[in-house]
Structures are given as structure tokens and as C-alpha cells.
MITORZA-375305 format. One line per 10 residues: number of its first residue (from 0); for each residue y negated, z, x of C-alpha. Coordinates in steps of 0.1 Angstrom, whole numbers, plus 5000, padded with zeros to 4 digits. Each point is the difference from the previous one (the first is absolute). Layout:
N
NUM> Y,Z,X | ...
REM end
This chain:
435
0> 4771,8988,6160 | 5029,4992,4976 | 4998,5010,4965 | 5036,5015,4991 | 4988,5006,4968 | 4993,4963,4989 | 5032,4987,5017 | 5019,5027,4981 | 4986,4986,4970 | 5005,4966,5003
10> 5037,5004,5008 | 5003,5023,4972 | 4983,4976,4981 | 5022,4968,5010 | 5032,5031,4994 | 4991,4995,4964 | 4996,4964,4998 | 5036,4995,5017 | 5011,5019,4979 | 4982,4983,4968
20> 5015,4962,5017 | 5030,5014,5007 | 5008,5008,4963 | 4989,4965,4988 | 5018,4982,5027 | 5034,5020,4991 | 4992,5000,4962 | 4991,4968,4994 | 5010,4979,5025 | 4988,4964,4985
30> 4985,4984,5034 | 5037,4982,5008 | 5024,4973,4976 | 5023,4984,5024 | 5037,5000,4997 | 5002,5002,5037 | 4990,5036,5003 | 5030,5008,4981 | 5016,4997,5036 | 4991,5026,5027
40> 4969,5023,4994 | 4985,4974,4983 | 4965,4979,5011 | 4987,5012,5031 | 4965,5017,5000 | 4992,4994,5037 | 4970,5020,4997 | 4974,4980,4995 | 4969,5002,4983 | 4974,4981,4985
50> 4986,4986,5029 | 5030,4995,5021 | 5017,4981,4974 | 4969,4973,4997 | 5004,4996,5037 | 5037,4996,5002 | 5016,5031,5007 | 4982,5007,5032 | 5007,5035,5012 | 5005,5006,5039
60> 4974,4983,5013 | 4975,5008,4971 | 4968,5022,5011 | 4974,5004,4978 | 4974,5029,4987 | 5005,4990,4964 | 5033,4997,5001 | 5025,5028,4990 | 5033,4988,5022 | 5028,5022,4994
70> 5021,4968,5018 | 4989,5013,5033 | 4988,5033,5003 | 4983,4993,5032 | 4975,4977,4981 | 4985,5041,4986 | 4976,4999,5026 | 4982,4969,4991 | 4979,5027,4973 | 4968,5006,5005
80> 4997,5037,5009 | 4973,5005,4971 | 5022,4988,4975 | 5027,5010,4968 | 5019,4971,4990 | 5023,4999,4965 | 5018,4969,4995 | 5018,4993,4967 | 5010,4972,4979 | 5017,4985,4967
90> 5026,4968,4997 | 5006,4974,4974 | 5029,4977,5007 | 5012,4970,4983 | 5033,4985,5003 | 5018,4971,4993 | 5038,4995,5005 | 5018,4971,5000 | 5042,4995,4993 | 5010,4965,4996
100> 4983,4991,4967 | 4993,5038,4990 | 4966,5011,5008 | 4987,5035,4994 | 4959,5012,5004 | 4985,5035,5001 | 4970,5019,5007 | 5000,5036,5015 | 4974,5024,5018 | 4999,5031,5012
110> 4980,5029,5023 | 5011,4990,5037 | 4990,5023,5028 | 4976,5029,5006 | 4984,5005,5038 | 4976,5018,5020 | 4989,4998,5032 | 4977,5026,5021 | 4988,5011,5037 | 5004,5032,5011
120> 4984,4990,5032 | 4988,4975,5020 | 5034,4990,5014 | 5021,5016,4973 | 5004,4984,4965 | 5026,5009,4972 | 5012,4982,4966 | 5022,5008,4972 | 5013,4985,4969 | 5026,4983,4980
130> 5013,4972,4997 | 5033,4981,4985 | 5032,4994,5024 | 5016,4981,4974 | 5000,4995,4961 | 5028,4988,4979 | 4992,4978,4967 | 5022,4973,4987 | 5015,4995,4967 | 5027,4969,4993
140> 5033,4989,4980 | 5024,4971,4996 | 5022,4987,4970 | 5032,4992,5008 | 5035,4992,4981 | 5033,5021,5000 | 5024,4986,5022 | 5024,4980,4981 | 4980,5007,4966 | 4973,4971,4998
150> 4990,5015,4966 | 4990,5035,5007 | 4971,5011,5029 | 4990,5027,5017 | 4966,5007,5017 | 4994,5015,5034 | 4965,5023,5002 | 4984,5011,5034 | 4971,5023,5005 | 4986,5024,5028
160> 4966,5018,5004 | 4991,5030,5023 | 4975,4998,5031 | 5003,5021,5034 | 4965,5009,5012 | 4991,5007,5037 | 4973,5029,5003 | 4986,5003,5038 | 4976,5021,5017 | 4990,4982,5037
170> 4978,5007,5026 | 4985,4978,5029 | 4983,5005,5031 | 4979,4981,5025 | 4999,4999,5037 | 4975,4973,5014 | 5017,4971,4987 | 5035,5011,4995 | 5007,5015,4961 | 5032,5016,4992
180> 5010,5014,4964 | 5025,5013,4980 | 5013,5004,4966 | 5022,5027,4985 | 5014,4982,4968 | 5019,5017,4967 | 5019,4975,4982 | 5011,5008,4966 | 5010,4990,4964 | 5025,4984,4981
190> 5017,4969,4983 | 5020,4989,4967 | 5025,4975,5003 | 5012,4993,4966 | 5029,4973,4987 | 5017,4991,4970 | 5027,4978,4984 | 4989,4991,4962 | 5036,4986,4983 | 4992,4977,4972
200> 5030,5012,4980 | 4997,5026,4970 | 5007,5033,5006 | 5000,4997,5038 | 4995,5026,5024 | 4972,4991,5025 | 5001,5011,5033 | 4970,5014,5019 | 4992,5010,5034 | 4975,5019,5013
210> 4990,5011,5040 | 4975,5019,5012 | 4987,5003,5032 | 4983,5031,5017 | 4984,4995,5039 | 4980,5025,5017 | 4993,5008,5037 | 4973,4992,5029 | 4992,4973,5019 | 4976,4991,5032
220> 4977,4975,5011 | 4984,4996,5034 | 4972,4974,5009 | 4976,4990,5031 | 4973,4980,5006 | 4983,4985,5027 | 4962,4983,4994 | 4989,4976,5027 | 4962,4994,4991 | 4983,4972,5016
230> 4963,5009,4986 | 5004,5030,4983 | 4964,4999,4987 | 5004,4971,4983 | 5036,5012,4992 | 5023,4973,5016 | 5031,5004,5011 | 5043,5005,4998 | 5020,5029,4982 | 5037,5004,5007
240> 5021,5020,4983 | 5033,5012,4993 | 5022,5024,4980 | 5032,5015,5000 | 5022,5022,4972 | 5032,5012,5009 | 5031,5001,4981 | 5002,5031,4979 | 5023,5017,4974 | 4994,5003,4966
250> 5014,5027,4976 | 5016,4979,4972 | 5016,5007,4963 | 5018,4976,4982 | 5010,5004,4962 | 5021,4976,4983 | 5006,5002,4963 | 5023,4982,4973 | 4991,5000,4963 | 5019,4979,4969
260> 4972,4993,4974 | 5014,4982,4967 | 4991,4968,4987 | 4962,5001,4986 | 4996,5036,5014 | 4977,5016,5019 | 5021,5029,5009 | 5018,5004,5032 | 5031,5021,5001 | 5009,5014,5040
270> 5030,4984,5013 | 4997,5015,5038 | 4978,5010,5025 | 4997,5008,5035 | 4976,5009,5028 | 4997,4990,5033 | 4981,5020,5027 | 4989,4993,5034 | 4980,5004,5032 | 5010,4975,5017
280> 5007,4969,4980 | 4968,4987,4992 | 4971,4999,5028 | 4967,4978,5007 | 5007,4978,5022 | 4982,4992,5038 | 4970,4975,4999 | 4977,4993,5025 | 4972,4970,4999 | 4975,4990,5021
290> 4968,4981,4999 | 4962,4988,5015 | 4969,4996,4980 | 4967,4981,5012 | 4966,5010,4990 | 4971,4980,5005 | 4966,5012,4993 | 5009,5027,4977 | 5002,4972,4971 | 5032,4981,5008
300> 5035,5014,5002 | 5030,4980,5005 | 5039,5018,5007 | 5036,4999,4999 | 5027,5024,4994 | 5034,4997,5009 | 5025,5028,4989 | 5038,5008,5001 | 5024,5028,4979 | 5035,5003,5008
310> 5016,5002,4964 | 5033,4986,5005 | 5007,5036,5012 | 4996,5015,4969 | 5036,5003,4986 | 4987,5016,4968 | 4989,4969,4987 | 5034,4984,5004 | 5008,5003,4958 | 5006,4972,4972
320> 5007,4969,5026 | 4965,5006,5015 | 4997,5009,5035 | 4969,5006,5026 | 4984,4979,5031 | 4973,5005,5021 | 4966,4988,4988 | 4976,4981,5017 | 4966,4994,4992 | 4968,4984,5013
330> 4965,4995,4987 | 4968,4984,5007 | 4964,5011,4989 | 4965,4998,5000 | 4965,5013,4989 | 4965,4985,4999 | 4964,5016,4995 | 4973,4977,4994 | 4970,5023,5015 | 5011,5038,5008
340> 4961,5007,4992 | 4989,4976,4969 | 4994,5017,4971 | 5014,4976,4980 | 5033,5014,4983 | 5017,4973,5003 | 4990,4992,5040 | 5007,5035,5008 | 5040,4997,4982 | 5029,4996,5020
350> 5025,4971,4993 | 5033,5005,5004 | 5033,4973,5008 | 5033,5006,5008 | 5038,4985,5004 | 5028,5019,5005 | 5038,4991,4999 | 5033,5019,5001 | 5035,4999,4990 | 5019,5024,4976
360> 5013,5030,5015 | 5028,4999,4973 | 5030,4972,5000 | 5013,5000,4962 | 5027,4990,4981 | 5003,4963,4992 | 5022,4976,4977 | 5031,4989,5017 | 5005,5043,5017 | 4973,4988,5028
370> 4967,5023,5010 | 4971,4984,5007 | 4959,5006,5003 | 4969,4989,4997 | 4966,4996,5018 | 4968,5012,4991 | 4967,4979,5001 | 4968,5016,4991 | 4961,4987,5001 | 4971,5019,4996
380> 4963,5004,4994 | 4978,5029,4994 | 4966,5014,5002 | 4982,5030,5009 | 4969,5006,4981 | 4973,5025,5010 | 4989,5024,4973 | 4962,5014,4999 | 5006,5024,5031 | 5009,4971,5024
390> 5027,5024,5011 | 5024,5000,4977 | 5021,4968,4983 | 5019,4984,4974 | 5027,4982,5013 | 5022,4970,4976 | 5026,4985,5011 | 5018,4972,4983 | 5036,4991,5019 | 5030,4971,4989
400> 5032,5008,5009 | 5030,4977,5003 | 5037,5012,5004 | 5018,4973,5009 | 5040,5001,4997 | 5023,4988,5027 | 5026,4989,4968 | 4981,4979,4976 | 5024,5017,4972 | 4978,5030,5010
410> 4970,5012,4979 | 4968,4985,5009 | 4968,5027,4998 | 4966,4993,5004 | 4974,5024,4994 | 4963,5004,4998 | 4981,5038,5009 | 4966,5010,4998 | 4993,5033,5016 | 4963,5018,4995
420> 4995,5030,5024 | 4967,5021,5003 | 4991,5014,5033 | 4979,5028,4998 | 4980,5005,5037 | 4981,5032,5001 | 4981,5016,5024 | 5009,5032,5016 | 4979,5027,5020 | 4971,4982,4999
430> 4970,5024,5001 | 4975,4999,4972 | 4963,4991,5009 | 4974,5022,4985 | 4966,4980,5003
REM end
């Protein structure tokens, strides 16, 4: 019998946790420090958890009872019928930026995501949570000379912050070896971009511009998985998976403000302001993905994932000389457990490895009035360490990301990230035995 009071209690608990997470993500927003996040919606989140990040972004074909995988809602049915899972994580990231002889280093961290997963019958499971849709964080500038004046200089300063969050509720159902699933999501949040010109002459009035973009709206994701079992008792088989997300419009409000600030003064004097509201200018793009994983003897898993996002139709992102383009991503991942039945901690731990590559979804302005993007390469390693109950895990992932620009004059970016997640696995519906 389904214990609806427990289910309701867990959903309310994650609702409170999601509210706290949302406040943290919006208020702090210190998980990203990339100048490329100035364009588009910022750095995309891609619905990765600590586990899938270690596996190179596997999603469409990934199916495991100890992994919450919002990237494909069909995977929810892999959860055990007596299990409730909560997965949350924090992240720490150090970035190294290089432009010619100029270099910069930053270390940032934040609460990353919170998810839950539980069954409501032997063939039906539900997941809910909050994850970053995209994040914005940057601060940079340049010192230049006034035209026709070799003595005086002026400084251009750019900064930005904010995030868009993805709150989702999903359900998955299984019929035989086929699983189907769907997520309904609400995307919301805001980003702020500021730019200022500081003149070096005495008594000059310095222009200051602020742009705030607010988005809110719904999106949907659909997924399917098929299990081809070679030896069910030994856990040998293939899982084929695919996902589809249709293009969906978002409500947007773009606020442009112009101020004047006097030299050596923090007071801003308003000059002008305008607001553009729209129901069609911004949207989440159509996206598809597919992948396959192979599992051998419950101790080894290997797979790939290919995804495509149609950002080229996002006309609302054409601004400041930048333009969107379609995004392609491929990932490879593997997991190895030395001995699933061993008593030793390290023998029962899950060791993970991943590689992925993608192109940028934005073309940014370059010297000479051109546009160019970058290619992103990521290598990751991770470990899932069982806790004392042997069901819960501490998932630790270290990933190295390199953004290689297509034009040598653009900024090169290296980033080293640490994600620490805790997956609580609680038994449900087991009746206590009295001896």
C-alpha cells in the first residue's frame, strides 16, 4: 500500500529545501566567473549532478538505481521500489584566465542543486528538484587612450551576475523493458549586466549603463529508455536512451538604465530608463539527445552521450555584437566498482571517469568587427564512497575544463572544479519485525 502521507512529507521537505536553494543561487551566485558568461544566458547548467558530471555528462542512456538523472526522466523507474533518494551538492571552482600577457585567477563556490527521487509503485517513479539553468558571473575591464590625446586615458569596466534556475517535477513509467518519462519545469530568475566608462580627466561625468533581464516560463522534456538484457541475474546488458525537448517561449522583461556618475563618487544620477516586455522574444531551444550504456556484472559501466540544442533560432540573444549558434556536445564515461560485495570501503566505492567536448552556443565579437566562438573540452574523475548504511553515498567529482577560443586574440580559460554531493538513500515501506 502506498503511504501517501510519507510521500507528501518528502515533497514538502524538498519544497522547503528548493526554496532555500533558490534563494542561495539567486542571492549569492558566485559559482561562475567567466567573461564569456556576458553573452547569451550565461554558462549553461545542462542538468548535471555530481555523478553525471564525473561520467562525462552521460544522461540519455544512463540508468542506475543510485543515480538521480533528470537529463532523462525515463531513468526514474530504475529506483528500487522500497527506496527514497535525496541528492544535493555544493561546488567549488577555480578559474585561470589568460589574454596575451594578462592573467587572472579566481576561486568561487556555491550550493549547486537539490533533487529527490522515489517510487509510487513497482512501475512508476517521481523526481523533483532545482538545478541551475544558467549562471552569469564576470568582472573585467581595459585601459585605453582617448583618440587624438596621448596624455589622457579612460577605463572601460564590465561586470555581471545572476542566474536562471530550473525547478522540475518529473514522472517515469515502465512497461516491460521500455521506460518512458516526462519532466515539467519552471524556469525563472534574472541577470544584471553593468558597464561603465571612467574618464581620466578632472571633473568628467562618467556614463554608467545597467541592463537587467528577467525570465520566467515553462519547459518540457520527454525521454525513453530500452533495456536489452544479456544476463539479468549478472546484470549484463545494454540501455538505449533518447530525449526530446520542444522549443518553448518565455516571458521576459528587459530593463535598460543609463546613469551619470561624477569622478570619485559612488552616487549615480539617473538619465534614462526603458523597459521592454515580451512573450516571444526569448525561449528555451529545441533539443535532442541520445546515448547508450553497457553494464557488465553490476561492477562496470561504460557509455556515450550525444546532444544537440538549436540555439541559432534564439533571436533575443543577438546583442552587443554577439549571436547564437547551434550547440553540439559529445560525452564518454565509465564507472568501475572493484567488488560490489566486499566489506572494505575502497573495494565497494564507485570510481568514475569522463571526457566531453562541445562548441560554444554563442559567437562573440572579436577585434576587427568579426565574430568567433570557442570549443570546450572537459576531463573528469570521481568517486562514490558508501556511507555506513551501505546505501547512501558521498559523491566527489573533480573536473578540468579548457575553453579553447577559435581566434588567438580571445581569452583562454582554464577551470578546475570540485563538486561534493551527498546522496541519502532511505528505505521506505519496510515493516518493522518484532522478535
